[in-house]
C-alpha positions in Angstrom: -166.8 199.5 114.1 -163.3 200.7 113.3 -160.7 198.0 113.1 -158.4 199.6 115.6 -161.1 199.2 118.2 -161.4 195.4 117.7 -160.4 193.5 120.8 -157.2 191.4 120.8 -157.5 187.7 120.9 -156.2 185.0 123.3 -154.2 186.1 126.4 -153.7 189.6 125.3 -157.5 189.8 124.7 -157.9 188.2 128.3 -155.7 190.8 129.9 -157.6 193.7 128.2 -161.2 192.5 128.4 -161.6 190.1 131.3 -163.9 192.3 133.2 -166.3 192.7 130.3 -166.2 188.9 129.5 -166.6 187.9 133.2 -169.7 190.1 133.6 -171.2 188.8 130.3 -170.4 185.2 131.3 -172.3 185.6 134.6 -175.5 186.5 132.6 -174.9 183.8 130.1 -174.3 181.1 132.7 -177.5 182.1 134.6 -179.4 181.4 131.4 -177.3 178.3 130.3 -177.6 176.4 133.6 -181.5 176.0 133.7 -181.5 175.3 129.8 -178.7 172.5 130.1 -180.8 170.8 132.9 -184.0 171.3 131.0 -182.7 170.0 127.6 -181.2 166.9 129.2 -184.4 166.1 131.2 -186.7 166.8 128.2 -184.5 164.5 126.0 -184.9 161.7 128.4 -181.2 161.8 129.2 -179.5 161.8 132.4 -179.9 165.2 134.1 -176.2 165.9 134.4 -175.6 165.3 130.6 -176.7 168.7 129.6 -174.5 170.3 132.3 -171.4 168.2 131.1 -172.1 169.6 127.6 -172.3 173.3 128.7 -169.1 172.9 130.8 -167.2 171.1 128.0 -168.6 173.8 125.5 -167.0 176.5 127.6 -163.8 174.9 128.9 -162.8 172.9 126.0 -164.3 174.4 122.8 -162.9 177.9 123.7 -159.3 176.8 122.9 -160.1 175.0 119.7 -162.5 177.2 117.8 -162.2 180.4 115.8 -165.4 182.3 116.9 -165.0 185.2 119.1 -168.4 185.8 121.0 -170.3 182.6 120.3 -171.4 180.4 123.2 -171.1 176.6 122.9 -173.2 173.9 124.7 -176.3 171.8 124.3 -179.1 173.1 122.0 -182.9 172.5 122.0 -182.6 170.4 118.8 -180.8 167.7 120.9 -184.1 167.0 122.6 -185.7 165.7 119.3 -182.4 163.9 118.3 -182.1 162.0 121.6 -185.7 161.1 121.8 -185.5 159.5 118.2 -182.2 157.9 119.2 -183.7 156.3 122.3 -186.6 154.9 120.2 -184.1 153.4 117.7 -181.5 152.0 120.1 -183.6 150.9 123.1 -183.1 147.2 123.4 -184.7 146.7 126.7 -181.4 147.0 128.7 -180.1 149.8 130.8 -177.4 150.7 128.3 -179.6 152.8 125.8 -177.9 156.1 126.7 -174.5 154.4 126.6 -175.1 153.4 122.9 -176.3 157.0 122.3 -173.0 158.4 123.8 -171.1 156.1 121.2 -173.1 157.7 118.5 -172.3 161.2 119.8 -168.6 160.4 119.6 -168.8 158.9 116.1 -170.7 162.0 114.8 -168.3 164.3 116.4 -165.5 162.4 114.6 -167.5 163.0 111.3 -167.6 166.7 112.0 -163.9 166.8 112.7 -163.3 165.1 109.3 -165.7 167.6 107.5 -163.9 170.5 109.1 -160.4 169.3 108.3 -161.2 168.7 104.7 -163.1 172.1 104.5 -166.4 170.3 103.7 -168.4 172.3 106.1 -170.0 174.2 103.2 -172.0 171.0 102.2 -174.3 171.6 105.0 -174.9 175.2 103.6 -176.6 173.5 100.6 -179.7 172.6 102.6 -182.4 175.1 101.6 -183.0 177.8 104.3 -186.8 177.0 104.5 -186.1 173.4 105.1 -183.8 174.3 108.0 -186.6 176.5 109.3 -189.0 173.7 108.9 -186.8 171.3 110.9 -186.5 174.0 113.6 -190.3 174.5 113.7 -190.8 170.6 113.9 -188.3 170.6 116.8 -190.3 173.3 118.5 -193.6 171.3 118.1 -191.7 168.2 119.5 -190.5 170.2 122.6 -193.9 171.8 123.2 -195.8 168.5 122.8 -193.5 166.5 125.2 -193.0 169.3 127.7 -196.7 170.4 128.0 -197.4 167.0 129.5 -194.6 167.6 132.1 -195.9 171.0 132.7 -199.4 169.9 133.3 -198.7 166.7 135.1 -200.2 164.3 132.3 -198.8 161.6 130.2 -199.1 160.3 126.6 -198.6 156.9 124.9 -199.1 158.3 121.4 -196.8 156.8 118.6 -196.0 160.1 116.9 -195.5 163.7 118.0 -198.8 164.8 116.5 -200.6 162.3 118.7 -198.6 163.4 121.7 -199.6 167.0 121.1 -203.3 166.1 120.7 -203.2 164.0 123.9 -202.5 167.4 125.7 -206.1 168.3 124.9 -207.5 164.9 125.3 -206.1 164.6 128.8 -207.0 168.0 130.0 -209.2 166.6 132.8 -206.2 164.8 134.3 -204.2 167.9 134.7 -202.4 168.1 138.1 -203.2 171.6 139.5 -200.3 171.5 142.0 -197.9 170.9 139.0 -199.7 173.2 136.6 -199.7 176.2 138.8 -195.8 176.2 138.9 -195.7 176.0 135.1 -198.3 178.7 134.7 -196.5 181.0 136.9 -193.2 180.3 135.0 -194.9 180.9 131.6 -196.3 184.2 132.7 -193.0 185.3 134.0 -191.2 184.3 130.8 -193.8 186.1 128.6 -193.8 189.3 130.6 -190.3 189.5 131.9 -189.2 191.8 128.9 -192.1 194.0 129.4 -191.7 194.6 133.0 -190.0 198.1 133.4 -188.9 197.4 137.0 -185.1 197.4 136.5 -184.4 195.2 139.6 -186.4 192.4 137.9 -183.9 192.3 134.9 -180.8 191.9 137.2 -181.3 188.1 136.8 -182.4 186.5 133.5 -185.9 185.2 133.2 -185.1 181.4 133.3 -183.3 182.0 136.7 -186.4 183.8 138.1 -188.6 180.9 137.1 -186.4 178.4 139.1 -186.3 180.7 142.1 -189.9 181.5 142.3 -190.9 177.8 141.8 -189.0 176.5 144.9 -191.5 177.9 147.4 -194.3 175.9 145.8 -192.1 172.9 146.3 -192.1 173.5 150.1 -195.8 174.6 150.2 -196.9 171.3 148.5 -194.1 169.2 150.1 -192.7 167.6 146.9 -190.0 166.0 149.0 -192.2 163.1 150.1 -194.4 161.1 147.9 -198.0 161.7 148.9 -201.5 162.7 147.5 -203.2 166.0 147.9 -207.1 166.3 147.9 -208.6 169.1 145.9 -212.4 169.5 145.0 -212.9 165.7 145.8 -210.0 164.5 143.6 -206.6 163.2 144.6 -203.4 164.4 143.0 -200.0 162.9 143.5 -196.8 164.9 144.2 -193.3 163.7 145.2 -189.6 163.7 144.7 -189.9 162.2 141.2 -191.1 165.6 140.1 -187.8 167.3 141.0 -184.6 167.7 139.4 -182.2 164.8 140.3 -178.5 165.6 140.5 -176.1 163.2 142.2 -174.6 164.5 145.5 -171.2 163.6 144.1 -170.9 165.3 140.7 -168.5 162.7 139.5 -171.3 160.1 139.8 -173.0 161.8 136.8 -170.1 160.6 134.5 -171.2 157.8 132.1 -169.1 156.0 129.4 -170.0 155.0 125.8 -170.9 151.5 124.7 -169.9 150.7 121.0 -171.6 147.4 120.8 -174.2 148.7 118.5 -171.7 149.9 116.0 -172.5 147.2 113.5 -176.2 148.0 113.3 -178.1 150.2 110.7 -180.1 151.9 113.4 -176.8 153.1 115.0 -175.5 154.7 111.9 -179.0 156.3 111.1 -178.7 157.9 114.5 -175.1 159.1 113.8 -176.0 160.6 110.4 -179.1 162.3 112.0 -176.9 163.7 114.8 -174.1 164.8 112.4 -176.3 166.5 110.0 -178.5 168.4 112.4 -175.7 169.6 114.7 -173.4 170.6 111.8 -176.2 172.6 110.1 -177.2 174.2 113.4 -173.5 175.1 114.4 -172.8 176.6 111.0 -176.0 178.6 110.8 -175.7 179.7 114.5 -172.1 180.7 114.0 -172.9 182.8 110.9 -175.7 184.5 112.6 -173.5 185.3 115.7 -171.0 186.9 113.3 -173.8 189.3 112.1 -174.6 190.6 115.6 -170.8 190.8 116.6 -170.4 194.6 117.2 -166.8 194.3 115.9 -167.9 192.4 112.7 -165.2 189.7 112.9 -165.5 186.7 110.6 -165.3 183.1 111.9 -163.5 180.3 110.2 -166.4 177.9 109.9 -164.3 174.8 109.2 -162.2 175.5 112.3 -165.3 175.9 114.4 -166.6 172.5 113.0 -163.5 170.7 114.1 -163.7 172.5 117.4 -167.5 171.3 118.2 -166.6 167.9 116.7 -163.7 167.3 119.1 -165.7 168.8 122.0 -168.6 166.6 121.2 -166.2 163.6 121.4 -164.9 164.7 124.7 -168.5 165.4 126.1 -169.8 162.0 124.8 -166.9 160.1 126.3 -167.9 161.3 129.9 -171.7 161.2 129.6 -172.5 164.6 128.0 -174.7 165.6 125.1 -173.2 167.0 121.8 -171.7 170.5 121.8 -173.0 173.0 119.3 -173.0 176.8 118.9 -176.1 178.1 120.6 -177.7 181.3 119.4 -179.8 182.3 122.4 -176.8 182.2 124.8 -174.7 183.9 122.2 -177.1 186.7 121.9 -177.2 187.2 125.6 -173.3 187.3 125.5 -173.3 189.9 122.8 -176.0 192.1 124.5 -174.0 192.0 127.9 -170.9 193.3 126.1 -169.0 190.0 125.8 -165.9 190.9 123.7 -163.6 187.8 123.3 -163.6 184.0 123.4 -163.0 184.2 127.2 -166.7 184.9 127.9 -167.4 181.4 126.6 -164.6 179.9 128.9 -165.8 181.8 131.9 -169.4 180.6 131.3 -168.3 177.0 131.4 -166.3 177.5 134.6 -169.1 179.4 136.3 -171.7 176.6 135.4 -169.3 174.1 137.0 -168.9 176.3 140.1 -172.7 176.8 140.3 -173.4 173.1 140.1 -170.9 172.3 142.8 -172.2 175.1 145.1 -175.9 175.0 144.3 -176.3 171.2 143.9 -178.5 170.8 147.1 -180.7 173.8 145.9 -180.9 172.6 142.3 -182.5 169.3 143.7 -185.3 171.5 145.0 -186.3 172.8 141.6 -189.5 171.1 140.1 -189.4 169.7 136.6 -192.4 171.7 136.0 -190.4 175.0 136.1 -187.9 173.6 133.6 -190.9 172.4 131.5 -192.2 176.0 131.5 -188.8 177.3 130.2 -188.7 174.6 127.5 -192.3 175.1 126.4 -191.6 178.8 126.0 -188.3 178.0 124.1 -190.1 175.5 121.9 -193.0 177.8 121.2 -190.6 180.4 119.9 -189.3 177.9 117.3 -192.9 177.4 115.9 -194.8 180.5 116.9 -197.2 182.1 114.5 -194.5 184.8 113.8 -192.2 182.2 112.4 -194.8 181.2 109.7 -195.7 184.8 109.1 -192.0 185.6 108.4 -191.8 182.5 106.2 -194.8 183.7 104.3 -193.3 187.2 104.1 -190.4 185.6 102.3 -192.6 184.1 99.7 -195.6 181.8 99.6 -193.4 179.0 98.2 -191.1 179.3 101.3 -194.1 178.7 103.6 -194.9 175.5 101.6 -191.3 174.3 101.9 -191.2 174.9 105.6 -194.6 173.5 106.5 -193.9 170.5 104.2 -190.6 169.8 105.9 -192.3 170.2 109.3 -195.1 167.8 108.7 -192.8 165.1 107.2 -190.5 165.3 110.2 -193.4 165.1 112.7 -194.6 162.0 111.2 -191.2 160.3 110.6 -187.8 161.7 112.0 -185.4 164.5 111.5 -183.4 162.8 108.8 -186.3 162.0 106.6 -187.7 165.5 107.2 -184.6 167.1 105.6 -184.7 164.7 102.7 -188.4 165.2 102.3 -188.1 168.9 102.5 -185.3 169.0 99.9 -187.6 166.9 97.5 -190.6 169.2 98.1 -188.4 172.3 97.4 -186.9 170.8 94.2 -190.4 169.9 93.0 -191.7 173.4 93.4 -188.4 174.9 91.8 -189.2 172.7 88.7 -192.7 174.0 88.4 -191.8 177.6 88.8 -188.9 177.4 86.3 -191.5 176.0 83.8 -189.2 173.8 82.0 -189.0 170.0 81.6 -187.3 168.1 84.4 -184.3 167.1 82.3 -183.8 170.7 81.2 -184.2 171.9 84.7 -181.3 169.6 86.0 -179.2 170.6 83.0 -179.7 174.3 84.0 -178.7 173.4 87.6 -175.5 171.5 86.8 -174.4 173.2 83.6 -175.3 176.8 84.4 -172.6 178.5 82.5 -171.9 180.9 85.4 -168.9 183.1 84.7 -166.7 185.6 86.6 -165.2 188.3 84.3 -162.5 190.7 85.2 -163.1 194.2 83.5 -160.3 196.6 82.2 -160.9 198.9 85.0 -160.1 196.2 87.7 -163.7 195.5 88.6 -165.5 192.2 88.3 -168.7 190.9 87.0 -170.3 187.6 88.0 -172.9 186.4 85.4 -175.4 184.0 86.8 -177.3 181.9 84.4 -179.7 178.9 84.3 -181.2 177.9 87.7 -179.4 179.3 90.8 -180.6 177.2 93.8 -179.1 175.4 96.8 -177.6 172.8 94.5 -175.4 175.4 92.8 -174.2 177.0 96.0 -170.7 175.3 96.2 -169.8 176.3 92.6 -171.1 179.8 93.2 -168.9 180.1 96.2 -165.9 178.9 94.4 -166.3 181.8 91.9 -166.9 184.4 94.7 -163.8 183.2 96.5 -161.9 184.3 93.4 -162.9 187.9 93.8 -160.0 189.9 95.5 -160.7 191.8 98.7 -161.5 195.4 98.1 -162.6 194.9 94.4 -165.8 196.2 92.9 -168.1 193.4 91.8 -171.5 193.4 89.9 -173.5 190.2 90.2 -175.9 190.1 87.2 -178.9 187.7 87.6 -180.8 189.0 84.5 -180.4 185.8 82.6 -181.1 183.4 85.4 -184.2 181.4 85.0 -184.7 181.1 88.8 -182.8 182.4 91.8 -183.8 180.9 95.1 -183.8 182.3 98.6 -180.8 180.2 99.8 -178.6 181.6 97.0 -179.8 185.3 97.6 -179.1 184.9 101.4 -175.6 183.7 100.4 -174.9 186.5 98.0 -176.1 188.9 100.8 -173.6 187.4 103.3 -170.8 187.8 100.7 -171.9 191.3 100.0 -171.8 192.2 103.7 -168.3 190.5 104.4 -166.9 192.0 101.1 -168.0 195.5 102.1 -166.3 195.1 105.4 -163.1 194.3 103.6 -163.4 197.6 101.6 -165.0 196.2 98.5 -168.4 197.0 96.8 -171.0 194.7 95.5 -174.0 195.5 93.4 -176.6 193.0 92.4 -178.4 193.7 89.1 -181.0 192.1 86.9 -183.6 191.5 89.5 -186.0 193.9 87.6 -186.3 191.1 85.0 -187.8 188.8 87.6 -190.7 188.9 90.0 -191.3 187.2 93.4 -194.6 186.3 95.4 -193.6 189.0 97.9 -191.3 192.1 98.0 -188.8 190.5 100.4 -185.2 190.9 99.3 -184.5 187.1 99.5 -187.8 186.0 98.0 -187.4 183.5 95.1 -187.0 185.2 91.8 -188.8 184.0 88.6 -190.0 185.8 85.4 -193.4 187.3 85.2 -195.1 190.8 85.6 -194.9 192.6 88.9 -198.2 193.7 90.7 -199.0 197.4 91.4 -198.6 198.4 95.1 -201.3 200.4 96.9 -200.5 202.9 99.7 -201.8 202.5 103.2 -203.7 205.3 105.0 -200.5 206.1 107.0 -198.5 206.2 103.8 -201.0 208.6 102.3 -200.5 210.8 105.3 -196.8 210.7 105.0 -196.9 211.4 101.3 -199.2 214.5 102.0 -196.7 215.7 104.8 -193.9 215.4 102.4 -195.5 217.3 99.6 -196.7 220.1 102.0 -193.1 220.7 103.1 -191.3 220.1 99.7 -189.7 217.0 100.9 -189.2 213.8 98.8 -191.1 210.7 99.8 -190.4 207.0 98.7 -192.8 204.3 100.0 -190.8 201.3 98.7 -188.9 198.9 100.7 -185.1 199.7 100.4 -182.5 197.1 101.4 -179.4 199.2 101.3 -179.1 200.1 105.0 -175.4 199.8 105.7 -174.9 203.5 106.5 -177.0 202.9 109.7 -174.4 200.4 111.1 -172.0 203.2 111.9 -174.2 204.1 114.8 -173.7 202.2 118.1 -177.5 201.3 118.5 -177.3 199.2 115.3 -173.9 197.6 115.7 -175.4 194.3 117.1 -178.9 194.8 115.8 -179.2 193.5 112.2 -181.5 195.7 110.1 -183.9 193.9 107.8 -184.9 196.9 105.6 -186.1 200.5 105.6 -189.2 201.9 104.0 -191.3 205.1 103.9 -188.2 207.1 103.3 -188.5 211.0 103.5 -185.6 213.1 102.7 -185.3 217.0 103.1 -183.1 219.9 103.9 -183.5 222.4 106.7 -183.8 225.9 105.1 -182.1 227.8 107.9 -179.0 225.7 108.2 -178.8 223.9 104.9 -178.4 220.6 106.6 -179.8 217.6 104.8 -181.6 214.7 106.6 -183.3 211.4 105.9 -186.2 209.8 107.9 -187.4 206.2 107.4 -189.3 203.4 109.1 -186.7 200.8 110.2 -187.3 197.0 110.9 -184.5 195.4 112.8 -183.8 192.4 114.9 -182.4 191.7 118.4 -180.6 188.3 118.4 -180.6 185.9 115.5 -182.3 182.8 114.3 -184.5 181.4 117.0 -183.5 184.1 119.4 -184.6 186.9 117.1 -187.0 189.4 118.3 -188.3 191.8 115.6 -188.7 195.5 116.3 -189.8 198.6 114.4 -188.9 202.2 114.8 -188.9 205.5 112.9 -185.4 207.1 112.8 -184.0 210.4 111.4 -180.5 210.6 110.2 -179.0 214.2 110.1 -175.8 214.8 108.1 -173.8 217.3 110.1 -171.7 219.9 108.1 -168.9 219.8 110.9 -167.4 217.2 113.2 -168.9 216.7 116.6 -168.0 214.2 119.4 -169.4 210.7 119.2 -172.0 210.0 122.0 -175.2 208.4 122.9 -178.0 210.3 124.7 -181.1 208.6 126.1 -183.6 208.5 128.9 -182.4 207.7 132.4 -184.5 206.5 135.4 -183.5 205.6 139.0 -182.8 201.9 138.4 -181.0 202.5 135.1 -178.5 204.7 137.1 -178.0 202.0 139.7 -178.0 198.7 137.7 -176.5 200.0 134.5 -173.4 201.2 136.4 -173.2 197.8 138.2 -173.4 195.8 134.8 -171.3 198.3 132.9 -167.9 197.9 134.3 -167.7 197.8 130.7 -167.5 200.3 127.9 -168.4 203.9 128.9 -169.8 205.2 132.1 -172.7 207.7 132.4 -171.4 211.3 132.1 -173.1 213.6 134.7 -172.9 217.5 135.0 -172.9 218.7 138.6 -174.0 222.2 137.6 -177.0 220.7 135.6 -178.6 218.0 137.9 -181.9 218.1 136.2 -180.1 217.1 132.9 -178.0 214.4 134.5 -181.1 212.9 136.3 -183.0 213.0 133.0 -180.5 211.7 130.6 -178.0 208.8 130.1 -175.0 210.3 128.3 -172.2 208.1 127.2 -169.2 208.2 124.9 -165.6 207.3 124.6 -164.0 210.9 124.7 -165.5 212.2 127.9 -163.6 215.5 127.8 -164.8 216.4 124.3 -168.3 215.4 125.1 -168.3 217.6 128.3 -167.0 220.5 126.4 -169.6 220.0 123.6 -172.6 219.8 126.1 -171.4 222.2 128.7 -173.3 225.1 127.2 -176.7 226.6 128.3 -177.8 226.4 124.6 -177.8 222.7 124.3 -178.4 221.5 127.9 -181.3 223.9 128.5 -182.8 223.1 125.2 -182.9 219.3 125.8 -184.2 219.7 129.4 -187.3 221.4 128.1 -188.0 219.1 125.1 -189.4 215.6 124.8 -186.8 212.9 125.4 -185.4 211.3 122.2 -182.6 208.8 121.7 -179.9 210.9 120.2 -176.7 209.4 118.9 -173.7 210.8 117.1 -171.0 209.0 115.1 -169.0 212.3 114.7 -170.4 213.1 111.3 -174.1 212.4 111.6 -176.9 212.3 114.3 -179.4 209.5 114.7 -182.7 210.5 116.4 -185.7 208.4 117.2 -188.4 208.3 119.9 -189.6 204.8 120.5 -189.5 201.2 119.3 -192.7 201.5 117.1 -193.5 203.2 113.8 -194.3 206.9 114.5 -197.5 208.5 113.5 -197.4 211.3 110.8 -197.9 214.0 113.5 -195.1 212.4 115.6 -192.8 212.5 112.6 -193.5 216.1 111.9 -192.8 216.9 115.6 -189.5 214.9 115.5 -188.3 216.7 112.4 -189.1 220.0 113.9 -187.2 219.0 117.1 -184.2 218.0 115.1 -184.4 221.3 113.2 -184.2 223.2 116.5 -181.4 221.0 117.8 -179.3 221.5 114.6 -179.7 225.3 115.0 -178.6 225.2 118.6 -175.6 223.1 117.6 -174.6 225.3 114.7 -174.8 228.3 117.0 -172.5 226.6 119.4 -169.9 224.7 117.1 -167.9 226.7 114.5 -168.1 225.5 111.1 -165.0 223.5 109.9 
């Protein structure tokens, strides 16, 4: 997005964008409140501790951090951290959580020190697949623990694998009056995104789960402890199965106890909390930067100081640690949150909701929150997670699964250390050199940054480039001036791992936004186990690729029309980010590219299959579509045109105090009822569309998503790959559309 459109920060940003940020904050807080309660309950912590963390994350962190659209509060990972901490610090007294609060404060202090001395990058040295393995293990832990709550069963197993297996062993003890609430919640969460009824999307899915669970509480009378008979069996229900919030909110405040400060177990808890929350905050903050439509860059060290201080504040009054949370940040971006004030408003709204809704929150069954957490936990360890890891390389799946298994049988800290050892072991095998030579190639690489006579730069990467070399590589990259041309040559590297390639891609993206150009060369001298752009690179011969039946059809279509067809995966997709649709939807790659030129108008175009994401990290949903980009030979207004239904007209206008309103034409009611037309320059758009040629043409054709950035058109039909016949039809539609436009708009 052009820099002049970037929202102002601080109080000027508040004055300009408070409506947008407040509307986004309402959606975020409605997601955050049930999650804050659920995370605390699942962690075995006081129910208010998650709410305290969310409020502090909004009210305090906002004024300390550098991030613009991230949301701060408690994260799912805290469930596993607190469960481990309880096991290590429980001394049989009622002070266990007070000891843990002390550990939160000390870990927050460590984060502050790391941020002040700009040491946040140390956490980036942990291999990506190890982080994914830790997150997958956390997902298993959440699912294993919360399935028992969702089903009304219990487990006494010593490790999380045993807890998970007990779900199946205890299936005969399931409480149907609890399970029906969880089942309804799970079904709602699964199908919420697929329900087209717009009214149902006016509230986020977690809030619907809570609302629809309350009637069951009244129907089964959870307010009094009693047994219900069903099929000759007796099942207990009662108030212990409901959320417990003190009538006086201040009664939820607790204070830390530092009397365990001298013990080894206390410091193991501190190290685990510091490491996991630091890694999660940095990874989530970087991910949020990628989906920020304005492409602003966050000072990671400043954010680390902010969450560290906020964690200290939260821990001092009985709250969980504060981290950057990706799911709620994604909700914020997708609801048009623009500045840091959306985070502040979300914290205030949660506080208001707790005060106002406290009596109603105490009617919420724990089974409803368990359904939300099981759904969230499953997303961390769903089959798609393992498929994505395998798609990045067979070795990445090994790193991830190895880390996950070690974590489940030990704890998070040993899981990270074990995952790093497994990763290094496989790197040594793939490098095919003795161990001593391998570490010499890691720590004495000979990487060099060279300035050329024409003012460009070349970074030569040698030896082994893996997660252990990240800090030194970053120091070299920091020396490259903004706006400079840089060639990164990996041809002589023995091995380049995924963590390094991801880091280089991040640098490439940010350097491009600053006006520079980066080209990575030398990959042709390496091969990977998959064709993913971040797959680990080593030196052997590539395997030939066979075309699928659909690709064969596309190739025939291209040949028949004298077009050019390229089946290979292509990673250079930056040109697509100029379109509004992809501003906050990171594109993974494009493939099956067809290029051509319309004979009558001479207009060139490119069609490709696009794989893109909504959200990031654990909040990522992967989508596919087939798009056509048409390069216009003249300037046209910037606009977005898509299908419109009754509820889209009503609710999009309610949610969209923001940005641009729907542009209707009184003389063309059919067009206005059929399409949602938006854009910044309404006068120019009206003048452009207000012709019988264009409006009548569009009224009588199939509805496509059409978007203009002023110099090109983006056209696509649906969120799936199009069949060959559909592609041919879309290309013909675009040809006719361009002809209509050319007859209307004078060439410039």
